C-alpha positions in Angstrom: 167.1 -83.0 -101.8 165.2 -80.3 -103.8 162.2 -80.4 -101.6 164.2 -80.1 -98.1 163.8 -76.3 -98.0 160.3 -76.0 -98.5 159.5 -79.1 -96.1 161.7 -77.5 -93.3 159.4 -74.3 -93.3 156.2 -76.2 -93.9 156.2 -78.7 -91.3 155.9 -77.6 -87.4 157.2 -80.2 -85.0 155.3 -81.7 -82.0 156.3 -80.1 -78.7 158.6 -82.1 -76.5 157.8 -83.5 -73.0 156.9 -80.9 -70.3 159.5 -83.0 -68.3 162.3 -81.9 -70.8 161.2 -78.2 -70.4 163.0 -75.7 -68.2 161.1 -74.9 -64.8 160.1 -71.1 -66.3 158.9 -73.0 -69.5 156.9 -75.7 -67.7 155.7 -73.3 -65.5 154.4 -71.0 -68.7 153.0 -74.0 -70.0 151.0 -75.0 -67.0 149.7 -71.6 -66.4 148.5 -71.5 -70.1 146.6 -74.8 -69.7 145.3 -73.6 -66.6 143.9 -70.3 -68.2 142.3 -72.4 -70.9 140.7 -74.6 -68.5 139.3 -71.7 -66.3 137.8 -70.0 -69.5 136.1 -73.3 -70.2 134.8 -73.3 -66.5 133.4 -69.9 -67.0 131.4 -71.0 -70.0 129.6 -73.6 -68.0 131.7 -76.8 -68.9 132.7 -79.3 -66.5 135.2 -82.2 -65.9 137.7 -80.5 -68.4 140.7 -82.6 -69.4 143.6 -81.7 -71.6 143.6 -84.2 -74.6 146.6 -83.0 -76.2 148.8 -80.1 -77.4 150.6 -79.3 -80.8 152.3 -76.8 -82.7 149.4 -74.6 -83.4 147.4 -75.0 -79.9 145.8 -77.2 -77.4 142.8 -79.6 -77.5 140.5 -80.0 -74.3 137.4 -82.2 -73.7 134.6 -81.3 -71.3 131.0 -81.8 -70.6 128.6 -78.9 -71.6 125.5 -77.8 -69.5 123.4 -80.2 -71.6 125.4 -83.3 -70.8 127.0 -83.7 -74.2 130.7 -84.2 -74.3 132.7 -81.8 -76.4 136.3 -81.1 -77.8 137.9 -77.5 -77.8 140.7 -76.6 -79.8 142.5 -73.3 -78.6 144.8 -71.6 -80.8 148.0 -70.2 -79.4 147.7 -66.4 -79.1 151.7 -66.4 -79.4 151.4 -67.4 -82.8 151.3 -65.1 -86.0 147.8 -64.1 -86.9 147.7 -65.8 -90.3 148.7 -69.1 -88.5 145.9 -68.5 -85.9 143.5 -67.8 -88.6 144.0 -71.7 -89.6 141.7 -72.7 -86.9 138.8 -70.5 -88.2 139.7 -72.4 -91.6 139.3 -75.6 -89.9 136.2 -74.8 -88.3 135.0 -73.7 -91.8 135.9 -77.0 -93.5 134.4 -79.0 -90.6 130.9 -77.0 -90.7 130.6 -78.4 -94.3 130.9 -82.3 -93.5 127.9 -84.0 -92.1 128.4 -87.7 -91.8 128.0 -90.2 -88.9 131.7 -91.1 -89.0 132.8 -87.2 -88.4 132.3 -85.8 -85.0 130.0 -82.8 -85.9 130.8 -79.2 -85.8 129.4 -77.0 -83.2 130.7 -73.4 -83.2 133.6 -71.0 -83.5 133.9 -68.4 -81.0 136.6 -66.0 -80.1 137.0 -64.6 -76.4 139.0 -61.4 -76.6 142.0 -62.5 -79.0 141.5 -66.3 -78.1 140.0 -68.5 -80.7 138.2 -71.7 -79.8 136.8 -74.4 -82.2 134.0 -76.5 -80.6 133.1 -80.0 -81.7 131.5 -83.0 -80.5 133.4 -85.5 -78.7 134.1 -89.0 -80.8 133.8 -91.9 -78.3 137.0 -94.2 -78.0 140.5 -94.1 -78.2 142.5 -93.0 -81.5 144.0 -95.8 -83.3 147.6 -94.9 -82.8 146.9 -95.5 -79.1 145.0 -98.5 -79.7 147.8 -99.8 -82.3 150.5 -99.4 -79.5 148.5 -101.2 -76.8 147.4 -104.1 -79.1 150.1 -104.2 -81.9 149.0 -105.2 -85.2 145.4 -105.0 -85.4 143.3 -108.2 -86.2 142.5 -108.3 -90.1 138.8 -108.3 -89.3 139.2 -104.8 -87.6 141.5 -103.4 -90.4 138.8 -104.5 -93.1 136.2 -102.8 -91.0 138.2 -99.7 -91.0 138.9 -99.8 -94.5 135.1 -100.1 -95.5 134.1 -97.4 -92.9 136.8 -94.7 -94.1 136.5 -95.9 -97.7 132.4 -95.1 -97.5 133.7 -91.7 -96.0 135.9 -90.8 -98.6 133.4 -92.0 -101.2 130.9 -89.3 -99.6 133.5 -86.7 -99.8 133.9 -87.1 -103.6 130.3 -86.2 -104.0 130.0 -83.3 -101.9 128.4 -80.6 -103.7 127.2 -77.1 -102.9 124.6 -74.9 -105.0 124.8 -77.9 -107.6 128.5 -77.8 -108.1 130.7 -80.6 -107.1 133.4 -79.5 -104.7 135.2 -82.7 -103.5 136.3 -82.1 -99.8 140.1 -83.4 -99.0 140.8 -84.0 -95.6 144.5 -84.1 -95.9 145.8 -85.8 -93.0 144.4 -89.5 -92.6 146.3 -91.3 -90.2 145.9 -93.7 -87.1 145.9 -90.6 -84.5 143.3 -88.8 -86.4 140.9 -91.8 -86.4 139.1 -92.4 -83.1 137.9 -96.1 -82.5 135.0 -97.2 -80.6 135.7 -100.6 -79.1 132.2 -101.0 -78.1 130.3 -100.4 -81.3 133.3 -101.0 -83.4 133.0 -97.8 -85.5 135.7 -95.2 -86.6 135.4 -91.1 -86.6 137.7 -88.9 -88.4 139.0 -86.0 -86.6 141.5 -82.9 -86.8 140.6 -81.0 -90.0 143.3 -78.7 -89.7 144.7 -79.9 -93.1 141.3 -80.0 -95.0 140.5 -78.2 -98.4 138.1 -78.2 -101.1 139.8 -80.3 -104.1 141.3 -78.5 -107.1 141.0 -81.4 -109.1 139.0 -84.9 -109.1 140.0 -88.4 -109.1 140.7 -87.9 -113.1 143.1 -85.0 -112.6 140.7 -82.7 -114.1 140.2 -79.3 -112.6 136.9 -78.9 -110.2 135.0 -75.9 -111.1 132.1 -75.2 -113.5 132.9 -71.3 -114.6 135.6 -70.1 -117.0 136.9 -67.6 -114.4 137.8 -70.4 -112.1 139.6 -72.7 -114.8 141.4 -69.4 -115.7 142.3 -68.4 -112.0 145.9 -68.4 -111.0 145.0 -70.5 -108.2 144.9 -73.5 -110.3 148.7 -73.1 -110.7 149.6 -73.5 -107.5 148.3 -76.2 -104.6 146.0 -75.3 -101.8 146.8 -78.1 -100.0 148.3 -78.5 -96.4 151.0 -81.0 -96.0 149.5 -83.4 -93.3 151.9 -85.9 -91.8 154.8 -87.0 -94.0 154.9 -90.3 -92.6 151.4 -91.0 -94.0 150.7 -88.7 -96.8 151.4 -90.0 -100.5 153.9 -88.8 -103.0 151.6 -86.5 -104.8 150.8 -84.4 -101.7 154.4 -84.4 -100.4 155.5 -83.1 -103.6 153.1 -80.1 -103.7 150.6 -81.5 -106.4 147.2 -79.7 -106.7 144.8 -81.1 -104.0 142.9 -84.3 -105.1 140.6 -86.7 -103.4 143.5 -89.3 -104.2 145.5 -87.6 -101.3 143.0 -89.1 -98.8 143.1 -92.5 -100.6 146.7 -92.5 -99.9 146.4 -91.5 -96.4 144.1 -94.6 -95.9 146.2 -96.8 -97.5 149.0 -95.8 -95.4 146.9 -95.9 -92.3 145.7 -99.7 -92.9 149.1 -100.6 -93.6 150.4 -99.3 -90.4 147.7 -100.5 -88.4 147.8 -104.1 -90.0 151.8 -104.3 -89.4 152.0 -102.4 -86.1 153.9 -99.3 -87.4 153.8 -95.8 -87.2 154.4 -95.1 -91.0 153.8 -96.2 -94.5 157.4 -96.7 -95.5 158.0 -100.3 -94.5 156.0 -101.5 -97.4 158.7 -103.1 -99.6 159.9 -105.3 -96.5 157.1 -105.8 -94.4 154.9 -106.2 -97.3 151.1 -105.9 -97.2 151.1 -109.6 -98.5 153.1 -110.9 -95.2 150.5 -109.3 -92.8 147.9 -112.3 -92.6 144.9 -110.0 -94.4 142.8 -111.4 -96.7 144.5 -111.4 -100.2 141.9 -108.9 -101.8 142.8 -106.4 -99.2 146.6 -107.2 -99.4 146.7 -106.8 -103.2 144.9 -103.5 -102.9 147.5 -102.0 -100.4 150.2 -103.4 -102.6 149.1 -101.5 -105.6 148.1 -98.4 -103.4 151.5 -98.3 -101.9 153.2 -98.7 -105.2 155.8 -96.5 -106.7 153.9 -96.5 -109.8 151.3 -93.5 -109.8 149.1 -95.4 -112.3 148.8 -98.6 -110.1 148.1 -96.5 -107.1 145.2 -94.6 -109.0 144.0 -98.4 -109.7 144.2 -99.6 -106.5 142.5 -96.5 -105.1 139.6 -96.9 -107.7 139.3 -100.6 -107.0 139.0 -100.0 -103.2 136.1 -97.7 -103.4 134.3 -99.6 -106.2 134.5 -103.0 -104.1 133.6 -101.7 -100.6 130.6 -104.0 -100.6 132.8 -107.1 -101.1 135.1 -106.1 -98.3 132.1 -105.4 -96.4 130.7 -108.9 -96.7 133.9 -110.7 -95.8 133.4 -113.5 -93.4 135.9 -114.1 -90.3 136.4 -116.2 -87.5 137.0 -114.9 -84.0 140.2 -112.7 -83.7 143.2 -114.9 -82.5 146.4 -113.7 -80.6 149.3 -113.0 -82.9 151.8 -115.7 -82.8 155.2 -114.7 -83.1 158.9 -115.1 -81.5 160.8 -112.2 -79.9 164.0 -111.7 -82.2 165.9 -109.8 -79.1 164.8 -109.9 -75.6 162.7 -107.5 -73.4 163.0 -107.5 -69.8 160.0 -106.7 -67.5 160.7 -104.4 -64.7 159.3 -105.5 -61.3 158.6 -101.6 -60.5 155.5 -99.9 -61.4 157.3 -96.4 -61.9 155.5 -94.0 -64.2 157.6 -93.8 -67.0 157.5 -91.1 -69.9 160.0 -92.5 -72.4 162.1 -90.3 -74.5 164.5 -91.8 -77.5 167.8 -89.9 -78.0 169.7 -91.4 -80.9 172.5 -91.5 -83.6 169.9 -90.6 -86.1 171.5 -87.4 -87.3 175.1 -89.2 -88.0 172.8 -92.1 -89.4 171.0 -89.9 -91.8 174.2 -88.4 -92.9 175.3 -92.1 -93.8 172.3 -92.5 -95.7 171.6 -89.3 -97.5 174.0 -87.1 -99.4 173.3 -83.7 -97.9 174.4 -80.6 -98.8 177.0 -78.7 -96.7 174.3 -76.0 -95.6 171.8 -78.9 -95.0 174.2 -80.6 -92.7 175.0 -77.4 -90.8 171.1 -77.2 -90.1 171.2 -80.5 -89.0 173.7 -79.9 -86.4 171.9 -76.9 -84.7 168.5 -78.7 -84.4 167.0 -79.1 -80.6 167.7 -82.9 -80.3 165.0 -83.1 -77.6 162.3 -82.6 -80.2 163.6 -85.8 -81.9 160.7 -87.3 -83.7 159.1 -84.5 -86.0 162.2 -82.8 -86.8 163.5 -85.7 -88.4 160.8 -86.0 -90.8 162.4 -82.8 -92.5 165.3 -84.5 -93.3 163.9 -88.0 -94.8 163.7 -86.7 -98.2 167.3 -88.2 -99.3 166.7 -91.5 -97.7 165.4 -94.7 -99.0 161.7 -95.9 -98.0 163.5 -98.8 -95.7 165.8 -96.4 -93.9 162.8 -94.1 -93.2 160.8 -96.9 -91.8 163.8 -97.8 -89.6 163.9 -94.6 -88.1 160.1 -94.4 -87.7 160.2 -97.8 -85.9 162.7 -96.6 -83.4 160.7 -93.6 -82.8 157.8 -95.8 -82.1 159.8 -97.8 -79.3 160.0 -94.5 -77.3 156.1 -94.4 -77.3 156.3 -97.3 -74.6 157.2 -97.1 -71.0 160.8 -98.4 -71.6 164.2 -97.6 -70.6 167.8 -99.0 -71.9 169.3 -98.8 -75.5 169.9 -100.4 -78.8 173.1 -100.6 -81.0 172.8 -101.9 -84.5 175.7 -102.5 -86.7 175.5 -103.2 -90.5 178.1 -105.4 -92.0 178.1 -107.2 -95.5 177.2 -110.6 -93.9 174.3 -109.3 -91.8 173.7 -107.0 -88.7 174.6 -107.1 -85.1 172.4 -106.1 -82.6 173.0 -105.4 -78.9 170.5 -104.2 -76.4 168.9 -103.6 -73.2 165.4 -103.1 -73.1 163.5 -102.9 -69.8 159.5 -102.4 -70.1 157.5 -101.0 -67.2 154.1 -102.5 -68.1 153.6 -106.0 -68.5 150.3 -105.4 -70.6 152.3 -104.0 -73.2 154.7 -106.9 -73.7 153.2 -108.4 -76.9 152.8 -105.2 -78.6 156.1 -103.8 -77.8 158.2 -107.1 -78.9 156.2 -106.9 -82.1 157.4 -103.5 -82.6 160.8 -104.3 -81.5 160.8 -107.2 -84.3 159.6 -104.7 -86.7 162.8 -102.9 -86.2 164.7 -106.0 -86.7 163.1 -106.9 -89.9 163.5 -103.6 -91.4 167.0 -103.3 -90.3 167.8 -106.8 -92.0 166.9 -105.3 -95.2 169.2 -102.5 -95.3 172.6 -103.5 -96.7 174.7 -100.2 -96.4 177.4 -100.2 -93.8 176.6 -98.1 -90.8 176.1 -97.9 -87.0 172.9 -96.8 -85.2 172.7 -96.3 -81.4 169.7 -95.0 -79.3 169.2 -94.7 -75.8 165.7 -94.6 -73.9 165.4 -92.9 -70.7 162.5 -91.8 -68.5 162.1 -87.8 -69.1 160.7 -87.7 -65.6 164.2 -88.6 -64.1 165.8 -85.5 -66.3 167.8 -83.3 -63.8 167.6 -79.4 -64.7 169.9 -76.7 -63.9 169.3 -73.1 -64.5 171.5 -70.0 -64.9 170.8 -66.3 -65.6 173.3 -66.3 -68.8 176.1 -68.1 -70.7 178.9 -66.4 -68.6 177.7 -68.0 -65.5 178.3 -71.5 -64.3 175.7 -74.3 -63.8 175.6 -74.5 -60.1 173.4 -77.9 -58.9 171.1 -77.8 -56.0 172.8 -79.5 -53.0 170.0 -81.9 -52.8 170.5 -82.9 -56.6 171.4 -86.5 -57.1 171.5 -89.0 -60.2 169.5 -91.7 -59.5 170.1 -95.4 -60.4 168.3 -99.0 -60.0 169.7 -102.2 -58.8 169.1 -105.2 -60.9 167.0 -107.9 -59.8 170.2 -110.2 -59.6 173.6 -109.0 -58.8 176.3 -110.1 -61.8 180.2 -109.5 -61.5 180.9 -110.5 -64.8 181.3 -107.5 -67.3 181.8 -108.2 -71.0 180.5 -104.8 -72.0 182.2 -101.8 -73.9 182.1 -98.0 -73.4 180.3 -96.0 -76.0 180.0 -92.5 -76.8 176.4 -91.8 -77.1 176.6 -91.4 -80.8 179.7 -92.8 -81.9 182.9 -94.1 -80.7 185.3 -90.9 -80.3 184.5 -87.5 -81.4 181.5 -87.0 -83.3 180.1 -83.9 -85.3 176.9 -84.2 -83.3 178.5 -83.8 -79.9 178.9 -80.2 -79.8 179.4 -80.1 -76.2 182.8 -80.9 -75.1 182.9 -82.3 -71.7 185.8 -81.3 -69.0 188.4 -84.1 -68.8 187.3 -84.2 -65.0 183.8 -85.7 -66.0 185.3 -87.9 -68.8 187.6 -89.4 -66.2 184.8 -90.2 -63.5 182.8 -91.7 -66.4 185.6 -93.9 -67.3 185.5 -95.1 -63.7 182.1 -95.7 -63.6 182.4 -97.7 -66.8 184.7 -100.0 -64.8 181.7 -100.9 -62.8 179.2 -103.5 -64.2 176.2 -101.5 -65.2 173.8 -100.7 -67.9 172.5 -97.3 -68.9 173.2 -93.8 -70.2 173.8 -90.3 -69.2 173.4 -87.3 -71.5 174.6 -83.7 -70.9 172.6 -81.1 -72.9 173.7 -77.5 -72.5 171.5 -74.8 -73.6 172.2 -71.0 -73.0 170.6 -70.7 -69.7 169.5 -74.2 -69.0 171.4 -77.6 -68.4 169.5 -80.8 -68.9 171.1 -84.3 -67.7 169.2 -87.3 -68.9 170.0 -90.5 -67.5 169.3 -94.2 -66.9 171.6 -96.1 -64.8 171.0 -99.9 -63.5 173.9 -101.2 -61.4 174.4 -105.1 -62.0 177.3 -105.6 -59.5 175.6 -104.7 -56.3 178.8 -105.4 -54.3 180.1 -102.0 -56.1 177.1 -99.8 -54.8 179.0 -97.6 -52.4 181.6 -96.9 -54.9 178.9 -96.4 -57.8 177.1 -94.1 -55.7 180.1 -92.0 -54.9 180.9 -91.6 -58.4 177.6 -90.5 -59.5 178.0 -87.7 -56.4 181.4 -86.9 -57.8 179.9 -86.2 -61.3 177.2 -83.6 -59.8 180.0 -81.9 -57.9 181.8 -81.6 -61.3 178.6 -80.0 -63.2 180.1 -76.4 -62.6 183.1 -77.3 -64.9 180.9 -77.8 -67.8 181.5 -75.0 -70.6 179.9 -74.4 -74.0 176.7 -75.5 -75.5 175.4 -78.6 -77.1 174.9 -82.2 -76.4 177.3 -85.2 -75.3 176.7 -88.5 -73.7 177.7 -92.0 -73.1 175.6 -95.2 -73.2 176.6 -98.6 -72.1 175.0 -102.0 -73.0 175.5 -105.4 -71.8 177.5 -106.6 -75.0 177.7 -110.3 -73.6 174.7 -111.4 -75.8 175.1 -110.0 -79.1 172.6 -111.0 -81.6 173.3 -111.7 -85.1 170.9 -111.6 -88.1 171.3 -112.4 -91.7 170.1 -110.0 -94.3 166.5 -110.4 -95.6 165.1 -108.5 -98.1 161.2 -109.0 -97.2 158.8 -111.0 -95.1 157.3 -114.4 -96.7 153.7 -114.0 -98.0 150.9 -114.8 -95.3 147.1 -114.1 -95.9 144.0 -114.8 -94.2 142.3 -118.0 -95.1 140.0 -117.6 -98.1 137.5 -119.7 -96.3 138.2 -119.5 -92.4 135.3 -121.4 -91.0 136.7 -124.4 -93.0 140.2 -123.9 -91.5 138.6 -123.6 -88.2 136.5 -126.8 -88.7 139.7 -128.7 -89.9 141.7 -127.6 -86.8 138.9 -128.5 -84.5 139.0 -132.0 -86.0 142.7 -132.5 -85.5 142.7 -131.5 -81.5 
């Protein structure tokens, strides 16, 4: 855990959903976005849209007066100046790159205190979005991405200025930083916020021709930015001097994630590159590049760059649909409700079971704002095994789909037991989602340590908010406030379910909020009625959030169920203290059992796909 302290201060998390913000914070955010849009309008841009927001600022797209599509990055003026300056550093690095696979730098400007970076817009969607829509990408596409980004990295290694070689390191290659144009099947590398000039070359030799450079103290400390810890390699993660090898590792992680339908690199010992149906050559390269052995990683990286021409000339047949069997059921909702999923899980408790944390680290874990679940937990992956990290990431990936419900995984010596209720609100995503769920199960099967993991997924848009001026006041709900619920398609009266604390049965160290007995009694009465779902109370000093998802299974009990939910609302003023507490209920009548399994079997793309195609045609 020696890296924990540095990591914690280095990585800044993504913001939570606007639907989880208090009314005042949501208004501030909307006002700020509107201000940025009005500034762009004043500069003559039109059709402006918000592309995304992060810890450092906002990204917008718009059309310039000359008709060209552009992207604008605004730094947050509330950040310290040295952090705002990173946007200027990003502009400086991007201005040195001139390549067909990189949207060009246009200008960096300041309006009053506001910094804006202007770039050309890459056509298409980022590959994380593409991956979420399609699931694992076709081997042909994965190879194409490998070749294009490989050529880009080969060019970065050769960058020179005034006759001096100065390799460029992007520092954050991952699916969401690669934009894929489906029409032309070309990739664009975006987001240069972690880019630097390399301090060492691919052989580990210092970059720099003059003696003063080599004597500089700067060569004793890295100039690298951290990048996304789900994708960067060991050297970058552990603070090594910056090197083109960093981007090789980012590319290997990205190719593996896209081929397997995951959102990280860590599952490669279980869902191995050789099990993904890739051409054997690329599978072997990825096995080497994702190895624990540093020499093998370098060997794999060199082989990739030196054999891009071989990959480029590979022959493929038409892309085929992925053939699979869902390991646990997913139900499709008949409703067309717009869902913004948030996952709350027993991840902290699970991390405590998996990793040996110091007492201060445990205290730090307890007081993290759970709503920002995804990025924060990356700070605490250091003590875990790779497969556990991959499992945590795979659960997070489920939250990127429009899904509500929950899942409980229990590890026993003989295998794993899985209870679930997964309700998907978009049938076009069913294949991709079920494959993502299969990844969760396959990773869980490779973990042997006895533990329990639970998560519930709810629609952030249904989160109820109650504000107060200070901690001494009660939370008073609006008289019109109600806790929503859905009716199942078919009424079911049998109830084989069990009541569960949101994290673990009984008291849990993460549940800092102690709910009043009156609320506990009402929840017990609710649990006597056949339903599935969750309710989570999150009390902050001036803001209470009630996250919820309920589906009533016994329709005959609707009047009683509705009355109990109304009683819960009436009891909200009794809540005292701060923290989080909640309950989840799953239909336990269909527990699935899976034996432990260390890794998936080998599966490669056929060496002569056309011969296989002809043979299959003859057998039809």
